[in-house]
VMD Tcl script that draws the C-alpha trace (Angstrom):
set ca {
  {15.99 9.65 5.77}
  {16.05 9.89 1.97}
  {16.77 13.27 0.40}
  {16.94 14.55 -3.16}
  {13.81 12.83 -4.45}
  {11.87 14.44 -7.30}
  {8.37 13.74 -8.70}
  {9.95 11.74 -11.54}
  {11.21 9.24 -8.95}
  {7.63 8.06 -8.29}
  {4.96 6.22 -10.25}
  {1.45 6.20 -8.76}
  {-1.20 3.69 -9.88}
  {-4.90 3.54 -9.13}
  {-6.83 0.53 -10.42}
  {-3.77 -0.33 -12.58}
  {-3.91 3.08 -14.29}
  {-0.90 5.35 -13.86}
  {-1.80 8.71 -12.30}
  {-0.04 12.04 -12.64}
  {1.81 13.36 -9.58}
  {0.10 16.73 -9.13}
  {1.46 17.72 -5.72}
  {4.98 17.04 -4.47}
  {6.80 18.59 -1.53}
  {10.02 17.95 0.35}
  {9.29 20.07 3.42}
  {9.48 18.71 6.97}
  {6.02 17.71 8.19}
  {4.95 15.65 11.21}
  {4.30 11.98 10.46}
  {3.31 8.89 12.44}
  {5.90 6.11 12.51}
  {5.71 2.57 13.85}
  {9.13 1.22 14.89}
  {9.50 -2.54 15.31}
  {12.52 -3.57 17.43}
  {13.90 -7.11 17.16}
  {15.35 -7.96 20.56}
  {15.69 -11.71 20.02}
  {18.91 -13.55 20.92}
  {20.23 -13.23 17.36}
  {20.40 -9.46 17.91}
  {22.67 -9.64 20.99}
  {25.71 -8.06 19.28}
  {23.61 -5.61 17.19}
  {21.05 -4.38 19.70}
  {23.05 -1.31 20.76}
  {23.03 0.13 17.23}
  {19.43 -0.94 16.64}
  {18.33 1.01 19.73}
  {19.91 4.22 18.36}
  {18.97 3.94 14.68}
  {15.29 5.00 14.67}
  {16.01 8.30 16.38}
  {19.49 9.23 15.17}
  {18.18 11.57 12.45}
  {14.92 12.65 14.07}
  {14.35 16.34 14.51}
  {11.96 17.03 17.41}
  {10.12 19.71 15.43}
  {9.44 17.39 12.46}
  {8.60 14.23 14.37}
  {4.90 13.50 14.67}
  {4.12 10.44 16.71}
  {6.18 7.27 17.15}
  {4.90 3.89 18.32}
  {7.34 1.20 19.52}
  {6.73 -2.56 19.23}
  {9.35 -5.03 20.43}
  {9.58 -8.72 19.71}
  {11.51 -11.85 20.56}
  {9.43 -14.96 21.49}
  {6.34 -12.77 21.27}
  {5.47 -9.23 20.23}
  {4.61 -6.54 22.74}
  {3.75 -2.87 22.66}
  {6.70 -1.16 24.35}
  {5.29 2.35 23.93}
  {2.01 3.64 22.48}
  {2.11 6.59 20.07}
  {4.05 9.44 21.63}
  {5.95 12.57 20.60}
  {8.48 12.10 23.42}
  {11.63 10.61 21.83}
  {13.38 10.44 25.22}
  {10.55 8.27 26.57}
  {10.95 5.85 23.65}
  {14.70 5.71 24.13}
  {14.11 4.92 27.81}
  {11.85 2.00 26.89}
  {14.52 0.72 24.52}
  {17.33 1.14 27.03}
  {15.94 -1.56 29.30}
  {15.30 -4.03 26.46}
  {17.68 -7.00 26.38}
  {18.32 -9.56 23.65}
  {16.90 -13.01 24.39}
  {14.52 -15.61 22.99}
  {13.56 -16.54 19.44}
  {12.15 -14.35 16.64}
  {8.39 -13.67 16.30}
  {8.64 -11.12 13.48}
  {5.23 -11.76 11.93}
  {3.55 -11.24 15.31}
  {5.31 -7.86 15.63}
  {4.28 -6.75 12.13}
  {0.67 -7.75 12.87}
  {0.67 -5.91 16.23}
  {2.12 -2.79 14.60}
  {-0.47 -2.88 11.80}
  {-3.47 -3.05 14.15}
  {-2.39 -0.07 16.29}
}
mol new
graphics top color blue
foreach p $ca { graphics top sphere $p radius 0.5 }
foreach p [lrange $ca 0 end-1] q [lrange $ca 1 end] { graphics top cylinder $p $q radius 0.2 }
display resetview
């Protein structure tokens, strides 16, 4: 989570022409998030922290929907969009580190959902 941002921290371009920021808010609003979890063998000693990170600062009232994609040798949808953080954590709990890294497959799978 990034806090303390102001309109001056952003530059918006449309067709290479800078646009004025006319509306800016820092209130909590529901959003949709796609989380991609690397559970390849190279993550064996980091997987515990990686499983906690996406949800450590989530507030149930401000979380919209979260989708979970995991990857090692191949990418797979571990959980479709849901508002249930406990369900996502359960899916992650049973994920073990093994195999090689198919990151581009995971990014593609997340982008088409």
